[in-house]
C-alpha positions in Angstrom: 27.0 240.9 69.9 24.5 240.9 67.0 21.3 242.2 68.7 17.7 242.8 66.9 18.5 246.2 65.9 19.4 245.3 62.5 22.6 245.9 62.5 24.7 244.0 59.9 28.6 242.9 60.9 30.9 244.4 58.0 31.4 241.9 55.3 35.2 240.0 55.6 37.8 239.6 52.6 39.3 236.0 52.4 40.8 235.5 55.5 43.2 238.2 54.6 42.3 239.7 57.7 44.8 238.6 60.8 41.8 239.6 63.2 39.3 236.8 62.7 40.4 235.6 65.9 38.6 239.0 68.3 35.6 238.8 66.2 34.8 234.9 66.3 35.5 235.6 70.2 32.7 238.4 70.1 30.4 235.6 68.9 31.1 233.2 71.3 31.0 235.5 74.1 27.7 236.3 72.5 26.1 233.3 72.1 27.5 231.8 75.7 26.0 235.7 76.8 22.2 235.6 74.6 21.8 231.8 75.7 22.4 232.3 79.6 26.1 230.5 79.8 27.6 230.6 83.2 30.7 229.8 81.6 33.5 232.4 81.5 33.1 235.5 79.1 36.4 236.0 77.9 37.2 240.0 76.8 36.7 239.6 72.7 39.4 242.4 72.7 42.5 241.5 74.0 44.4 238.6 73.2 46.7 236.7 75.7 49.7 237.3 73.4 50.0 240.2 70.5 50.4 238.8 66.7 52.4 241.3 64.8 49.7 241.3 61.3 52.0 240.3 58.5 50.3 241.1 54.8 50.4 239.2 51.7 52.1 240.6 48.0 49.3 239.3 46.8 46.8 241.0 49.3 49.2 244.7 49.1 48.3 245.0 45.7 44.6 243.7 45.9 43.9 246.7 48.8 46.1 249.4 46.9 44.3 248.5 44.3 40.4 248.9 45.6 42.2 252.2 47.0 43.2 253.4 43.5 40.0 253.2 42.6 38.1 254.9 45.5 36.8 258.7 46.1 38.1 260.5 48.7 35.1 259.0 51.1 35.2 255.5 49.9 39.1 254.7 51.0 38.5 255.6 55.2 35.5 252.8 54.3 38.4 250.5 52.9 40.2 250.5 55.9 37.1 250.1 58.5 36.3 247.1 56.4 39.6 245.8 56.2 41.1 246.6 59.7 44.2 249.0 58.2 45.5 251.8 59.2 46.2 255.1 56.3 50.0 254.4 56.9 49.5 251.2 55.5 48.5 252.1 52.7 51.1 255.1 52.4 53.9 252.7 53.7 52.9 250.0 50.3 52.3 253.2 48.2 56.2 254.7 49.0 57.4 251.1 48.0 55.2 250.5 44.8 56.9 253.5 43.5 59.8 253.3 44.9 60.2 250.1 42.6 61.9 248.6 45.1 63.4 244.8 44.3 59.9 242.6 45.2 58.9 246.3 47.3 56.0 245.0 48.7 57.8 241.4 50.1 57.3 242.3 53.9 61.2 242.4 55.4 63.1 240.6 58.0 63.2 242.8 61.2 65.8 243.9 63.1 69.8 243.9 62.4 71.0 242.5 58.5 74.0 240.8 58.8 77.4 240.9 58.9 78.9 240.0 56.0 81.8 238.1 57.6 85.7 239.2 55.9 86.8 236.1 54.5 90.2 236.6 56.5 89.2 236.6 60.1 89.6 232.7 60.0 93.4 232.8 59.4 93.4 236.0 61.2 92.0 234.0 64.7 94.4 231.4 63.6 97.5 233.2 63.7 97.0 234.6 67.0 96.1 231.3 68.1 99.5 230.1 67.3 101.1 233.0 68.3 99.6 232.8 71.6 100.8 229.5 72.0 104.5 230.2 70.3 104.5 232.9 73.7 103.6 230.6 76.3 105.9 228.1 74.7 108.5 231.0 74.5 108.2 231.8 78.2 108.8 228.1 79.6 111.5 228.1 77.8 113.2 231.1 79.2 112.0 229.9 82.6 113.9 226.9 82.1 117.1 228.7 80.8 116.7 230.7 83.8 116.9 227.7 86.0 119.8 226.2 84.5 122.0 229.4 84.9 121.1 229.8 88.5 122.1 226.0 89.0 125.0 226.4 86.9 126.2 229.3 89.0 125.2 227.1 92.4 127.1 224.3 91.6 130.3 226.7 90.3 129.7 225.4 86.3 131.4 228.0 83.9 128.3 228.3 81.0 130.0 229.3 77.7 128.2 232.9 76.3 125.6 231.8 74.0 126.5 233.3 70.3 124.2 236.0 69.0 122.8 237.0 65.5 122.8 240.2 64.3 119.2 240.0 63.0 117.8 239.3 67.4 117.5 242.0 69.0 
């Protein structure tokens, strides 16, 4: 709230600061209080949902250039004016100095996608085929066992099966 104390709000950058909702909320709440509005006042310091601030590459470069031109006491004024923390400058400087490819570009958070193995599809297909063939083999062995028992009950003789040396 601005009162008749002569205090002036700090100048803001061209829409780079993401906390404009907070400062606008203060003027809206202050206007309602000064006009005697009976509506509910919104706490300007607390937003309903936390929003991660994102800074463009151009903004980061501009702030780093301004910080490089500033003296020791002027950097804190710059940080206050822009609503930044000193860690922002530290991280941005490290990114700039490490000469990363697009070092100041925002990076996606979270786990990095694991590159898919080109043989994984073939392995999965072969596993399914193996499981299908094992199931058919179990069915065939069950049928053969039933046929042997039926032959024993009926008294029929079953000729022995010749086995190759390759099996078993």
